[in-house]
N, C-alpha and C positions, 0 to 999 in steps of 0.2 A: 177209498176215505169213507169213513162212517160219519154220517151227518151228525149223529149225536156227540161226536168229538170235534166236529169242525169249529174253528175259532171264528164264528160268524154268528149272524142272527137275521131272520127275516121279519118283515113288518107288514101288517095287513093295511094300515092307513098310509095315505100319502104324506110325506114329510111337508111340513108348512114352509120350509125355506127353499124347497125345490120347485122351480117354475117349468122346467122343460121335462119331457117324458124320459130322456136318457138319465138325467140327474135322479129323478124319482125312482126309476126302476133299479138303477145301480145301487142306490141307497137301500131300498126295500128288500132287493134280493141278497144283500150282504156281500157285495162286491167291494164296495169303498166306504170309508167314513171320513168325514171332514175333520181336519186337524186344526184348521185355522182358515181365515178368508183367503181363498185362492190357493189352498194346498190340501191334499188329501192323503190318507193312508190307503194303499191297496191291501185289502184283506186277502186271505189265501186264494179265494176264487178269483178275485180280480187280478191278483199277480199272476196266476196262471194264464189268464187272457193276455196280460201284458207280455209275458214270456212268449206265448205263441205268435204275437205280433212281431216281436223282436226276431224270432226264428225265420219268419217270412222275410223280413227285411235283410237278414244276414244272407239268405240264400240268394235273393235277387241282386244284393250288391256284389256278392262274390261272383255272380254270372256276368257282371260287366268289369270284372278284374279289380274290383274294389279290395282294398287292404285294410282290415280293421285294426285300429289302434284304440287308445283310450287317453284322453286328454283330462287334465284336472278341471274341477269345478272352480276352484280358486285360482287366479291369474295374477301375475305381478302387474300392477298398474302401468308400469313402464311400457308394455307392449301396446296398451291403448292409447298412451300419450304419443308414441311414435306415429300413430296413424291419425292423431287428433280427432279421434272419434268420440272419445268420452264426453265432450261437451254436448255432442248431438244428441246423447241418449238421455241427458238430463235426469230427472228424479227417478226414473224407472231403473237406473243402474245403482246397484248397491255395492258397498265395499267397507273395508275397515283397515286399521294399521295393526300390524302383528307386534310382537314383544320387542322386536328391534326397530319399531316405528316405521317399517316399510309399509307403503301403501298398497293394499291388495284389492282385487276386483272379484266379484261374483259373476261367473260366466253368463252372459246373455247370448252370446255367440262364441265361436272359436276361430274366426277368421284370422284374427291377429296372431293366435298361437300357432296356427297352420303356416302362416307367413314366416313366423320366426323359425319354425321347424325346417321350412324350405330354405331359409338363409343358411342354416347350419348343415343341411344334408344334401341339398341339390346343387351340384356344380357343373354338370355336363349335360349336353342335349341327350346323351346315351341314356340318362336316368328319367327321360320323359317319353311319353306321357305317363302320369300316375294319378290314381285315385285313392284317396284315403278317406275313411269314414269311421265314426264311433256312435254309440247309442249312449247318451250321457245326460245327467241332470242340468237343467238351465234355471236362472233365476231371472225374473223380470218383475220389478215391483209395480205391477199394473195397479193403477188406482181404482179400476172397475173390474175385479174379477167376477164372473157370472157363469151361470148355467152348468154348474158342476165342473166336469173335466174339460168343457169347451173353452173356457177362458180362464187361465191359471196364472199364478205367480211362480210357483215351482212346478216344472214339468219335465218330462223326459222326451229326448228328441234324437231321431236319426239326423245326423249331421255329417254331410259328405262334402268333399272338396276335390275338384279336379285341378291338376297341375299340368299345363301344356306349354309347349314352346312357340306356337304360333296361333293366329286366331282361327285358322281352318281346323286345327286340332281341338280347339276349345269347342267349336261348333259340333264336332263329333262326340265329344265328351258330354256336352249338354243334350244332345239327342239321345245318347245312350241313357242318361239318367231320366230322361222324359219318358222313355219306354219302360225302364225299370220301375218307376214310380206307378205307371199305369197297371203294371202287373201285380205289384204289391196291393193296390186298391181293389183290383179285381179278385184276388186271392182272399182278401178280407171281406169280400162281399159287399163292397161299397161303390156305388156308381160315382164316377168323377168326371169332370171336364176341365179342361185347362182354359185359362183366360189370361190375357195380358194384364200386368200388374205393375205397381210402383215398386222399385227396389228398395225403397226405405233407407234406413241408416247404412245398410251394406254398400250403397252405391251401385254403380254399373249402369249400362245402357240398354240392357235387355233382360226382362224378367217376366215370369209367368207364375201363376198360382193354379193350384188344383183344387177345385171347388166342389163341394157336395151341396147341391141345391136343396134348400129347406126354408120354410118360412121363419124358423128360428134364427137363421143367420144374420149376423150384423153386417156382413159385407153385402153390397149392391152390385149386380152384374148387369151389363147391357149385352144382349144377345140378339144376333140376326138369325132368324130361322132360315132365311133364303140361301145365305152363302156360308154360314158358320162362324162369322165374326163373333168373338166374344172378349169382353175386357171388364176388368173391375171398374166400377163408375168413377174411382179416383183417377183413373188415367183414360177413360174412354174418350175417344173422339167421335164427332159426328159431321155429317156433311151439312154445313150451315147454309141458310138461305143467301142468295145473292141480292144485296139491297138495290133498290132502284136508284139510278143515277139522277142527280139533280144539281143544279146551280146552287152555290151557297148563297143563303139569304142572310140580311143583316141580323147580328146578335141583338136581341130585344129583351129588355127586362120587363116582367109582368107581375102583377099581383096574383097570388094564388093562396088566399086565406084558407087554413085548415087542410091543406093538401100536403101533408108531410109523408105519405106513402105513395108508391107508384100507382097503386089501385085508386087512391083518392085524386091524384094528379091527372091520370087519364080520364077519370070520370068528369072532373071539373072542366078540362079542355075539350072533351068530346073526341079523344084520339085513342089509338090503340097503344098499349104499354110498349110495343115494339118501337114506338116513335120517340121513346124517352131513353135516356141514359141515366144509371144510377151508380152511385159511389158506395162501396163497402170498405170500411176502415179496418185495418189490421196493424199490429205492432210486429216487426220483423227484426231479427238479429242480423244485421248487414255489416259489410266492411266500413270502417271509419278510419279516416287518415290520422287522426290524433289518438284514438283509443283502441285501434286494431279492429274492434268489433263493438257495436252498441246497438240498442233498439232504435228503430226509426219508424215513423208512421208511414204506412202505405195507402194511397188512394187507389183502390182497385176499381176500375170503370168498366162496367158490362151494360148491355143493352137492358132495357127495363123489364123485359119478358124473360129474362135469364138470371141464373144464380151463379155466384163465384164457386169454383171448385178450389179448395184450399190446397190440396196436393199439387194440383198444376200451378197454382200460384207460387207455392214454396219452391217448387222445382224451377220455375222460370227465373225467380230472383235469387235462386241458390242460397236459400236460408234453411238452417236447421231448427229454427224456432219461429213459430208464427202463432199469433193469438189475436182475438177480437180486441180492438182498441176501445177504451172507455170513453164516455161522454167528455171527461175533462181533457183527456188527451186530444180528442177531436176538436174541441173548442180552442185549445192552446194553439192550434195550427191556423186558425182564423176561419175555419169551416163550421158550419151549423148543422147538427144532426137533423135529418129530414129535408134539408134544403142545401145540402153540399154540392159542391161542383169543384173540378180541379181549375176552372177558369179564373184568372186574376189572382191566383195565389202563387207565391214564391217560396223556394225552399222546401218544397214537398217532393216526395217520390211517388210518381204516378206510374201505375201499371195499367195498360188499356188492352182490352180484348181485341183481337183482330177484326171482329166484325164491327166493332164501334169505330175503328179507323176507317173502314170502308162505307160507313153509313153517314148520310148528310142530314143536316138540319134537325138534330135531335134536341129534345127538351131536357134540360138539366138544372140542378139548383143554382141559386144566385148567392149562396153563402150568406143569406139574409133570411130570417124567419119570415115566412108568408110571401116569398118571392122566388120566382123561377126565370130562367133565361131560355128564350126560344132561339132555335136555329144555332146551336153550339156545333162547331165542326173541329174535328181534330186537325192539328197543323195550323189552322189559322188562330183558334181561339185557346188552345192548350197544346202542350206537348207531353210525351211520355218517356220515362227512362227505360220502360220495358214494354214491348209489344209481343203478344202471343195468344194462344188459346188458353183462356182461364175460365171457362164456362163449364158448368156441370151438365152431363148428357141427361136426357129425360126420356121416359117411355114415349114412343112415337117419333122421336128424332130419327133422322135418316142415317142409315148405315154409311160409314165413310168409304166402304169398299164397293158396295153394290146399289146403294141408295134406297133399299127396302127399309120399312119401319122397324126400329129396334124395340124389343121388349125388356122390362125390367124384371129381374128375379133376385130373390135373397139366397145367400149361400154362406157356408162356413168354409174358410181356407184350411185345407188339411195338408197342403204341401206347397213348397215354393222352390223355383229354380231361378238363379240370377247369375248372369255373366258379369262378374265384378272386375274382371280384367286385371290391370296392374296396380290398382290403387294401394294395396297392402304391400305387395312385393317392392314397388317403388319406395314407399316409406320405410320399409325394413330392410331394404337391401337384399331381397330375394332374387338373385341373378343366377344365370348359368352361361357357359360358354358354348356357342352354337358350332355347327360344322365348319364355319369359316373362321373360327378363333375369335369371333366378336362376343362381347358381353351383353347380354339382354335380360330384361326382367321376365320371370315366370309369370305366365297368364293363368289367373284363377277363375274357377266357377264355384258357386256355392249352392247346395241343395239340401232341403230339409223337410222332415215330416214330423209333426208332433204326435206322439203315441197316445196320449191321454185323449186328446181331440179326436183322433181317428177311432178310438174305442167308443167315445160317447156318440160319434156319428153313426157307427155301426149298430149301436143300440137304438138310435132314432130310426134307423132304416129297418131293423129287424125286430119287431115287437108286434103284439096285439094287445086287446084289452085285459088279457090275463097275465102278461108278463113279457120277458125277453125271449127271443127265438135266435139263439146263436147260429151264425154259419159254422160249419164243422171245423174249419180251420182255426177259428177263434175260441171255440167252446172249451172251457176249463176241463171238462171231461166229456167224452162222447156220449156216455150212457149214465142215465139216472135210474137206479133201481129202487123201487118202493116195495118194501117187504111188509105184508100184512099177516098177522098171526092167524092160524086156523084152529078150528075146534077138533077136527078128526084128523088133520093133516099136519105133520111137522114141517112147516115151510122153511124152517132154518136148514134143513138138509138140502132142499132144492136151491135155496139162496147160495149156499156155499158151493154147490155144484156149478151153478151158473156163474158166480163170481170168479171161481177158479178157472173155468173155461175161458172166460173173457180175458183174464190176466195172462193166461198161456198164450192167447193170441195176440198179446200186446196191447189190449184195450183196457185202460183204466176206467173205473167206475165210481160214481158217488152213490153210496147205499144209504137210503133213509131207514135207519133202524130204530128211529125214536118211538116212544110210547105215545103215539098220537092216533087220532082217528084218520080213517082212509081219506076223508075230505081234506083235512089239514095237509096230509102228505101230497095229495095230488095237486092242491093249489100251490103248495110250495114248489113242486116239480115244475109247473107252468111258470111260475114266477121266475125261478133260477133259469129256466129256458135251455136245458141241454138237448142236443138234437134228437136223442131217442130215450124214451122211458120204458122200463121193463117192470112189470108188476108181478111179483111172486106172491100168490095167494091161493087159498083154497078153492075159491070160486073160479079163478083163471085155470087151475090145474084141472078142475073137473070139466072146463070148456075146451081143453086141448093142451095145456101146458103152461106156458109163460105168456103173459099178455105183453105185446109190443106195440108201442104207440109212437108215431112220428110227430114230433112237436110242431113242425111246420105246417103240416096239412091236417093234423088230427086224426089220421087214419089209424085204426085200432084192429088187431087181429091176434089170435093165439098161435103160438108155435111150440113144438115139442122142445123139451129142455135141451136134448141133444143136438137140435137145429139152431139154437139161439145165436151162437157165434156166426154161423153161416148167413142167417138172416140179418144180423146186425151189421156185418161187413157189407152186405148188399146194399142195405139201406143207406149207410153212410157213404157208399160209393154213388148213389143215385139222388141224394138230397141236393137240391139246387141251392 
């Protein structure tokens, strides 16, 4: 490909809208262009990177007996209504009515479609196990797209589903995907670690994310260096301290003027914040005997030195919608913001952290401005509809498995695996007849990797101050040829000889044939970031032939034109 004809453009200056390095470099080097908030056009160079990733994915999925199919982006809304999942996805899900007024949905996932296919095609245990996958466009109307390809509204995804007859077989399929995903990331030059995670709207009782650790990541991970425990902070558990045992003291109301926060209260009373209980208010969509479902106020009670984990809270009460309550909603319940307590209130839904239940004589609000209650005890002074772990893990908390201190790290989720079980096949009638002649539901697993996010993370991992440094497996071309006109030497002849030799060896090249200075061409070559740069110039020829530069380490040397292919192949083989 001649750079003079490439449908692209490089830029010297950092784009104002690009905050992270991958977004900056992919824009500047001419790999992508933004089409709108959260969706991008892959220009020719970017599309070649995308196709390389797809090829790696297809090879690794085929290695675990995955069968590729292609499911539509537009889905009938009926399949989503069968699983009752459409309300869970809320405003992020988009759809329309077609000309016959049928309701259609834009694919966020394809679990429902796979379950529908299973219903139609799987009838006997002899057809199981099966793995089907596709690489397809998804749409999620994310209100906060950011960081270029890292958080998108429209994105391409490897979407795989395992279909098994029993839970043991699901475990085997799950492990096969886990290993395949690690191989995909390794081949893309991307270090990844798995961490326990929330299954989200897919449901299921076992989920893991593959994380690329980076300061720009929006996800927080708790990691134990001692035993290897790792979990997304959304679901991470910790070894909580065992509270001191004490006899219940009388509940006593005291004046606490100006102590509306835990810090102010602890300072006013001269106690540790761990001796207090605080209430955090949420509105949650919960079952209702009259209306089926309606929003209800939750009193989430945690120890004063801890914070509520919203994911844990939502999972405990089994709600698909959770939001902070307004002051008006809090006051309507009889509670007072800053001085709230579940004590003495009726008709409220209390959710209490397990540690609070075991803690004696805590200080909590009196539901009256300027007053608190001493010696509040669970069971005697208030009850809860739900009890469980609803606190957020923090750096320094103790590992639940070995008791060592946990560290907090940021990361980007580049893949996920979920054991979703029979949720969809139960709802959609995806059954088979087993060896005994009994009808049973097919057991599903769901596995995904977002391609654009993977490419962005690869760019974050492989770059320097000059530009991108693509791993060989991802590079749009393995070789970048810079051609410089000579005064005494016809460099076009040498260029053609080198280019033809590379082509004959199956090596495509990007040739910079533009009428630009050597400095501009070399800077653009570094910015674009192909693994090897060849320079055809009069100066290089006098020094020994053709100049070869390894982009990753900057090593430069001259090779004879007839040795170029041999040297390029050797370099590509040895580049880490």
